[in-house]
C-alpha positions in Angstrom: 12.2 -7.0 9.7 10.0 -4.8 11.9 9.0 -5.8 15.3 5.5 -7.0 16.2 4.5 -3.6 17.7 5.2 -1.8 14.5 3.2 -4.2 12.4 0.4 -4.0 15.1 0.3 -0.1 14.6 0.0 -0.5 10.8 -2.7 -3.2 11.2 -4.8 -1.0 13.6 -4.5 1.9 11.1 -5.3 -0.1 8.1 -8.2 -1.9 9.9 -9.7 1.7 11.0 -9.4 2.8 7.4 -11.0 -0.3 6.0 -14.0 0.3 8.3 -14.5 3.6 6.4 -14.2 2.3 2.9 -16.9 3.3 0.5 -17.6 0.1 -1.4 -21.3 0.1 -2.3 -20.8 -1.9 -5.5 -18.2 -4.6 -4.7 -18.8 -4.7 -0.9 -15.1 -5.5 -0.6 -13.5 -3.0 1.8 -9.8 -2.6 1.7 -7.6 -0.7 4.1 -4.0 0.3 3.8 -1.4 1.8 6.1 2.1 3.1 5.3 5.0 3.7 7.5 7.2 6.5 6.0 10.8 7.2 6.4 10.2 9.2 9.5 8.1 6.4 11.3 4.8 8.3 10.6 1.7 6.1 9.7 -0.6 7.1 6.8 -3.8 5.2 6.2 -6.3 4.9 3.3 -9.4 3.0 2.2 -10.8 2.1 -1.1 -13.5 4.4 -2.5 -15.6 3.3 -5.3 -17.6 5.3 -7.8 -20.6 4.4 -9.9 -18.3 5.1 -12.9 -16.1 2.1 -12.0 -12.8 3.4 -13.4 -13.1 6.5 -11.3 -12.6 4.7 -8.0 -9.5 4.7 -5.8 -7.7 1.9 -4.2 -6.7 1.9 -0.6 -3.0 1.9 -1.3 -3.4 4.9 -3.6 -5.2 6.7 -0.9 -2.6 6.0 1.6 0.2 7.0 -0.7 -1.5 10.3 -1.4 -2.0 10.9 2.2 1.7 10.3 3.0 2.7 12.8 0.2 0.3 15.4 1.4 1.7 14.9 5.0 5.3 15.4 4.0 6.4 11.7 3.5 8.7 10.8 0.7 9.4 7.1 1.1 7.5 4.0 2.0 9.4 2.1 4.7 6.6 -0.6 4.9 3.0 -1.0 4.1 0.1 -3.3 5.2 -3.0 -4.0 3.1 -6.0 -5.7 4.7 -8.9 -7.3 2.9 -11.7 -9.7 3.6 -12.2 -13.3 2.6 -9.8 -16.4 2.6 -7.6 -15.3 -0.4 -4.6 -13.0 0.0 -5.6 -9.3 -0.8 -2.3 -8.3 -2.4 -2.0 -4.8 -4.1 -3.4 -4.7 -7.7 -0.9 -4.1 -10.4 -1.5 -0.3 -10.7 -0.9 -0.1 -7.0 2.3 -2.2 -7.1 3.6 0.5 -9.5 2.3 3.3 -7.3 4.3 1.6 -4.4 7.3 1.3 -6.5 7.5 5.0 -6.9 8.1 5.5 -3.3 9.6 2.2 -2.2 12.8 0.1 -2.5 12.8 -3.4 -3.9 13.3 -4.8 -0.4 10.4 -2.8 1.1 8.1 -5.1 3.1 4.4 -5.4 2.0 2.4 -7.2 4.7 -0.9 -8.7 3.5 -3.6 -9.1 6.2 -7.0 -10.5 6.8 -9.4 -9.8 9.7 -7.2 -12.0 12.0 -3.9 -10.3 11.3 -0.9 -10.5 8.9 -1.1 -13.6 6.6 2.0 -13.1 4.7 4.9 -10.6 4.0 6.4 -10.0 0.7 9.0 -7.6 -0.6 8.1 -5.2 -3.4 10.6 -7.0 -5.6 8.7 -10.3 -5.1 5.4 -8.8 -6.1 6.8 -6.5 -8.9 10.0 -8.1 -10.2 12.2 -6.2 -12.9 10.1 -3.1 -12.2 10.3 0.2 -13.9 10.8 3.1 -11.5 12.4 6.6 -10.9 15.9 5.1 -11.1 15.3 4.0 -14.7 14.7 7.6 -15.7 17.6 8.9 -13.6 20.0 6.5 -15.4 18.5 7.4 -18.9 19.2 11.0 -18.1 22.8 10.1 -17.4 23.2 8.5 -20.9 22.8 11.8 -22.7 
């Protein structure tokens, strides 16, 4: 498990991104920060749109930023939201995370006060479908 300093770095990056979220409709800002395989941190915020399905989640923004900046694997991710209920990644973002993460990848869920709980990807998305499914299907032909 990562040490406190690495989680603090992710928390700070996610909180800074959350402060820039564009949420005029839900008024529910979310920030996310990813540590990639090289130790670099990539952050993103949710961006809403008047045509609701056109918005983007914070996790998706952070993943896009990671890819653009040369990252290829999520080593760990932290998601921060408001309120008393855990702000875990939505189903679509769990699948997006799965594309770049391993089943044991830590997903830290935070509130304004800090990390509330840590899950593995496998705990949030058990029996998931991912790149390895397609690779093994290609081997069968």
